[in-house]
C-alpha positions in Angstrom: 0.1 -6.2 -10.2 -0.1 -9.1 -8.5 0.7 -12.3 -10.5 2.7 -14.2 -8.6 5.7 -16.3 -10.8 3.4 -16.2 -13.8 4.5 -15.1 -17.0 4.1 -11.4 -18.0 5.0 -9.2 -20.8 5.3 -5.6 -20.6 3.9 -2.7 -22.9 5.1 0.5 -21.3 3.5 0.6 -18.3 1.1 -2.1 -18.7 2.2 -5.8 -17.7 -0.7 -8.9 -19.2 -0.4 -12.3 -17.6 0.8 -14.2 -21.0 -1.5 -17.0 -20.0 -5.3 -15.6 -19.8 -8.9 -16.8 -20.0 -11.2 -16.6 -23.0 -15.1 -15.6 -22.4 -16.2 -16.0 -26.1 -19.6 -18.0 -26.8 -20.0 -18.5 -23.5 -23.9 -18.3 -22.2 -24.2 -15.5 -18.6 -23.8 -18.7 -16.4 -20.7 -20.2 -18.0 -18.8 -17.0 -18.0 -20.3 -16.2 -14.3 -19.1 -19.3 -12.7 -16.0 -20.0 -14.9 -14.4 -16.7 -14.6 -15.1 -17.5 -10.8 -13.2 -21.0 -10.9 -10.3 -19.4 -13.0 -9.3 -16.9 -11.3 -9.3 -19.0 -8.0 -7.5 -21.5 -10.3 -5.1 -18.8 -10.7 -5.5 -17.1 -13.9 -5.4 -13.8 -13.9 -5.9 -12.2 -16.8 -9.9 -12.6 -18.4 -10.4 -12.1 -22.2 -14.4 -10.2 -22.9 -16.4 -8.4 -25.7 -19.5 -6.3 -25.8 -20.9 -8.6 -28.6 -20.3 -11.9 -26.4 -23.6 -10.3 -24.4 -21.7 -11.7 -21.0 -19.5 -8.6 -19.8 -22.2 -8.5 -16.6 -21.4 -12.5 -15.7 -18.0 -11.7 -16.5 -17.6 -9.0 -14.2 -20.4 -11.4 -11.4 -17.9 -13.9 -11.4 -15.0 -11.7 -10.8 -16.3 -10.5 -7.5 -17.7 -13.8 -6.6 -13.9 -15.3 -7.5 -12.6 -13.2 -3.8 -9.5 -12.3 -5.6 -8.5 -8.7 -5.5 -9.8 -6.6 -8.3 -6.0 -5.0 -8.1 -4.5 -8.7 -9.0 -6.5 -9.4 -12.3 -5.7 -8.2 -15.8 -9.3 -7.7 -17.6 -9.7 -6.9 -21.5 -12.8 -6.1 -23.3 -13.9 -5.0 -26.7 -16.1 -2.1 -28.8 -18.0 -3.7 -31.3 -17.7 -2.7 -35.3 -21.1 -0.6 -35.0 -19.3 1.7 -32.4 -16.7 2.7 -33.8 -17.9 6.3 -34.8 -17.4 8.8 -31.8 -19.6 9.4 -29.8 -21.9 5.7 -30.3 -18.0 4.4 -29.1 -17.9 6.3 -25.9 -21.3 5.5 -24.6 -20.2 1.9 -25.7 -17.2 2.1 -23.0 -18.8 3.4 -20.5 -21.8 0.2 -20.9 -19.1 -1.7 -21.0 -17.6 -0.5 -17.5 -20.7 -0.2 -16.0 -22.1 -4.1 -17.2 -18.2 -5.7 -16.2 -18.8 -3.2 -12.4 -15.3 -2.2 -13.2 -12.5 0.3 -15.0 -11.6 -2.4 -17.9 -8.0 -2.7 -18.1 -7.4 -3.1 -21.9 -10.4 -1.8 -24.6 -9.8 -3.2 -27.9 -10.9 -2.4 -31.4 -13.4 -5.7 -32.2 -12.4 -5.7 -36.0 -11.1 -2.8 -38.5 -14.1 -1.2 -40.1 -13.8 0.7 -43.2 -16.4 4.0 -42.1 -16.1 6.0 -39.9 -12.2 6.2 -40.8 -9.6 5.2 -38.7 -9.0 8.8 -37.2 -12.6 9.5 -35.8 -12.3 5.9 -34.5 -8.8 5.6 -32.9 -9.4 9.5 -31.6 -12.6 8.2 -29.8 -10.5 4.9 -28.1 -7.9 7.5 -27.0 -10.7 9.9 -25.6 -11.9 6.7 -23.8 -8.8 6.2 -22.3 -8.4 9.8 -21.0 -11.6 10.5 -19.8 -10.9 7.1 -18.2 -12.8 4.1 -19.1 -9.9 2.1 -19.9 -6.1 1.9 -18.4 -4.9 1.4 -21.6 -6.3 0.4 -26.0 -5.2 -2.0 -28.5 -6.6 -3.7 -31.3 -8.0 -6.8 -32.5 -8.2 -9.0 -35.5 -6.2 -5.9 -37.7 -3.8 -7.4 -40.6 0.0 -5.2 -40.2 -1.1 -2.7 -42.8 -3.6 -1.7 -40.7 -2.1 -2.1 -37.4 0.4 0.2 -38.3 -2.4 2.9 -40.0 -4.3 2.7 -36.7 -0.7 3.2 -34.6 0.4 5.9 -36.4 -2.9 7.7 -35.4 -2.9 7.3 -32.0 -1.6 9.2 -29.3 -1.5 6.1 -26.9 0.5 3.2 -27.3 -2.1 0.0 -28.7 -0.9 -2.5 -26.3 -2.1 -5.4 -28.2 -3.8 -6.6 -31.7 -5.4 -9.8 -30.6 -5.4 -11.9 -33.7 -6.2 -16.2 -34.4 -3.2 -17.4 -33.8 -2.1 -21.2 -33.0 0.0 -23.8 -34.4 -2.0 -24.5 -38.0 -1.7 -20.6 -38.8 1.4 -18.6 -38.2 1.4 -15.0 -38.2 5.4 -14.3 -38.0 4.9 -11.0 -39.6 1.9 -9.4 -36.9 4.8 -10.1 -34.7 7.0 -9.1 -36.6 4.7 -5.4 -36.5 4.1 -6.1 -33.0 7.8 -5.8 -31.8 8.6 -2.6 -34.1 5.0 -0.9 -32.7 6.4 -1.4 -29.4 3.1 -4.0 -29.0 2.4 -7.1 -28.6 0.2 -10.4 -29.6 -2.6 -12.2 -28.1 -4.2 -15.8 -28.9 -7.2 -16.6 -29.8 -8.3 -19.8 -30.5 -5.1 -21.0 -29.4 -6.0 -24.4 -29.0 -7.3 -24.1 -33.1 -10.6 -25.3 -31.4 -9.3 -28.8 -30.5 -7.9 -30.0 -33.7 -4.5 -30.0 -31.5 -5.9 -33.3 -30.1 -5.3 -35.1 -33.0 -2.1 -33.9 -33.9 1.0 -36.5 -34.0 3.5 -34.0 -33.4 2.0 -32.1 -30.5 1.2 -35.7 -29.1 4.6 -37.1 -29.6 6.1 -33.7 -28.0 3.1 -34.4 -25.1 3.9 -37.7 -24.1 7.7 -36.8 -24.0 7.1 -34.2 -20.9 3.5 -35.8 -19.3 2.0 -33.3 -20.5 -1.5 -32.7 -22.9 -1.2 -31.7 -26.1 -2.9 -28.1 -25.1 -1.0 -28.2 -22.6 2.2 -28.3 -25.3 0.6 -25.6 -26.6 -0.3 -23.4 -25.1 3.9 -23.3 -23.9 4.6 -23.0 -27.0 2.4 -19.9 -27.5 3.8 -18.6 -23.9 7.9 -19.2 -24.5 7.1 -17.0 -27.8 6.0 -13.9 -25.8 3.1 -15.0 -27.4 -0.4 -13.8 -25.3 -2.7 -17.0 -25.2 -6.4 -16.6 -24.1 -7.8 -20.6 -24.3 -11.6 -20.4 -23.2 -13.7 -24.1 -21.7 -16.7 -24.6 -20.1 -15.2 -27.5 -17.8 -13.4 -26.4 -14.4 -11.1 -29.5 -15.1 -10.0 -28.4 -18.6 -9.7 -25.1 -17.5 -7.3 -26.7 -14.5 -5.5 -28.7 -17.0 -4.6 -25.6 -19.2 -3.2 -23.5 -16.3 -1.1 -26.1 -15.2 1.9 -25.3 -18.0 4.8 -23.5 -16.0 6.7 -26.6 -14.4 8.1 -27.7 -17.8 9.8 -26.5 -21.2 10.4 -27.1 -24.8 14.0 -26.9 -26.0 14.5 -24.8 -29.0 14.3 -28.1 -31.1 10.8 -28.2 -30.1 9.9 -25.3 -30.7 11.0 -25.8 -33.6 8.5 -28.5 -34.5 5.7 -26.9 -33.1 6.6 -23.7 -35.9 6.9 -26.5 -38.5 3.2 -27.2 -38.1 2.1 -24.2 -39.8 0.2 -24.2 -43.0 -2.3 -21.3 -43.2 -5.0 -22.2 -41.8 -7.8 -19.9 -40.2 -10.1 -21.2 -39.0 -12.2 -17.8 -38.2 -12.1 -15.5 -41.0 -15.3 -12.4 -40.4 -12.2 -9.5 -41.8 -14.0 -6.9 -43.8 -13.1 -7.5 -47.3 -11.7 -4.3 -47.9 -8.6 -5.2 -46.2 -6.1 -8.4 -46.1 -4.5 -10.7 -44.2 -1.2 -10.6 -44.3 0.4 -12.9 -47.0 1.7 -16.3 -45.5 5.5 -15.7 -45.2 7.8 -18.5 -46.2 
């Protein structure tokens, strides 16, 4: 993969750029425009999902960018209503057709009680075996279910994409991912803008001549967490990408870590499951 000098995380033979561009809540026109612009800026990791209703636009943006497909890491997700065997394979094919290309990573969007994990993970592995994705993974799985899913999966689940930002730590998930040979991807890494007014982050940003968003994204990737910020503004996408020319010290990383207050911004977890208990 031609990711240039960007830092990546490698899970088995799958290499994933640590900084990606997310497309949640982007209308098709914005998704097409911003994906193309993000790739021109230098991003090499694009994240979408069937439920975002913008896969076709994301594929068009990739083609508009002029960046070779083999130089891009592309993720999409299977929606929860498609977790039965046949429905999952049907959506995997539909997503690849909409994108106009085979995704590099196909995730289960949220854990669901029915159908069984065994059926869904079996179908996800079958999608990989049929060449509908290069790799497979999860999204929004607590640690217990993360372990259960991997135990039922023949292939490695290469990431678990979850909400993570300075105000919501995921230490147990990170530990679980390490033990399973996987990785963690952070959605809403900038806490949906809440980090802009944070005094601690502002102080660190001033010290480095950076913005609060840049410091936050740098904190994540220094922890080896994949981050997928999204924006409709080309200037913000450029700003978010400009994080490879500075480094936070150990003390500064600890100050960022200390901002964790267990604040969750998007909780759509099935009540049959429970998030990891906060760690002291």
